[in-house]
N, C-alpha and C positions, 0 to 999 in steps of 0.2 A: 288124531286128536284125543281119541278115547284112551289111547295108550298113555299119553302124558297125564291125563286126569287120574287114571288108575295108579300110575307111579307116584303121583302127588299124594293120593289117599293112603298108599302103602307107607310112604315116608311119615305121614302124620300118625299112622297107627304104630309104627315102630318107635316114634318119639315118646309115646306114652309109656312104653315099657323100659326105656333107658334110665339109668341112674342119673340123678342131678349132678351137675358139675360142681366140683369142690370150690368153695368160696376163696380159698387161699390161692388157687390158680388164677383167679380174676384180679388179684391184688387187694382183696378185702381182708382186713385183719380179723381173726377170730375174736370172740368176746373176751376170752381169758387172757389175751396178750395186752401188754401195756401200750397205750396209744401215745406216740411221740410226735413232735412237730419237727420242722426242718432246721431248727436252730439248736445249737449246742447247749445253751442255757438261757435263763430269763433275761440276762443283760443284753444278749444278742437280739432277742425278740423285741426288747424295748428300743434298742438302737434302730432296728428295722422300722418300727412304728414311727420313730422320730424322723427317719429319712423319708418316709411316705408323707408325713406332715409337711416337711420342708419342700418336697416336690410339689405339693398342692398349694401351699400358701406362701412359699418363699418369694416368688416374683411380686406378689401383691405387697408383702411386707417391705420389700426393697423399695418399691415405688412410693408407698406411704411414707417411708422414712426420708426419701428424697424430697417429697413435698413438705414434710414437717421441718426439715432443716434448711429449706430454701428461704432466704431473707427477702427476695424480690416479690414473691406473691403475697396477697393480703393475709392478715392474721386470721380471718374467718376460715379460710381454706386450710391454714396450718392447724387450726384447732380441730377441724373435721378430720384431717389426716391423723392427728393425735388420738382422737377417739377410735378411729378405724384400726390403728396399730395396737391400741389397747385391747380391742376385741379379737385380734388374731391370737392363735394359740402360742404359748411360749416355746413350744418345740419347733416352731417354724423359723428357727435361727440356726445358722451354720455352726455357731460355737457350741451348740448342744449335742452335735454329732461326734461320736468317739470312733476313731479308727480301730477296729477290732479284727483279730485273726478269725477267718471264716471257719476254721476247723475247731479251735480250742476256745475262742472268744477272749483271748488274752489281749488286754488293752495296750501293753507296752512292748517295745521291741519289734515292731512290724515292718516288713518289707512292703512298701506301698504298691509296687507294680503288681505283685501277686496277691496282696491282701492276706498275707500269712505272717505268723510270728516267726522270729528268727529260729526258734527251735524246730518248728514244723518245716520251715523252709530248708534248713540244713538236712533234716532227715529225708525229705523228698528229693533234694538235690543229690544226696549221697547215693540214692538208688535210681538215679536217672528218671525221675518221674516228672521233672519240670523241663519244658522245652526251652532250649537256648541257654541253659545254665551249665557251666563247666567248673570243675573244681580248680582252684588256682594251683599251678605248679611252677616252680622256678628252681 
């Protein structure tokens, strides 16, 4: 038992004299380097925020809309649903979401299955980077 305690104390003593680990090894960026986020540009970040809002409020907005447009239920309930849908955020609508390329954030010419623009899709397909995609030959 004394041997284990001695070894533990020696390890603690050695740890005092070792150099500290470099922060870049741990994934921490140095202060002088630009900090970026995971989106290619601000439009993509905005679209991600809209998607999160839709995920959170979309179901409620859909239900309130169904209550609001129903002619069978009383007018008081329809008015309450009207007020509730007015209080929901505007971004909680499916029409406000734009399909964008995940690499370049290009809004047009996207291949929906891979969520890539036609330009990036073709480039990756040419170099066999997409699974299950073959170049057309005839």
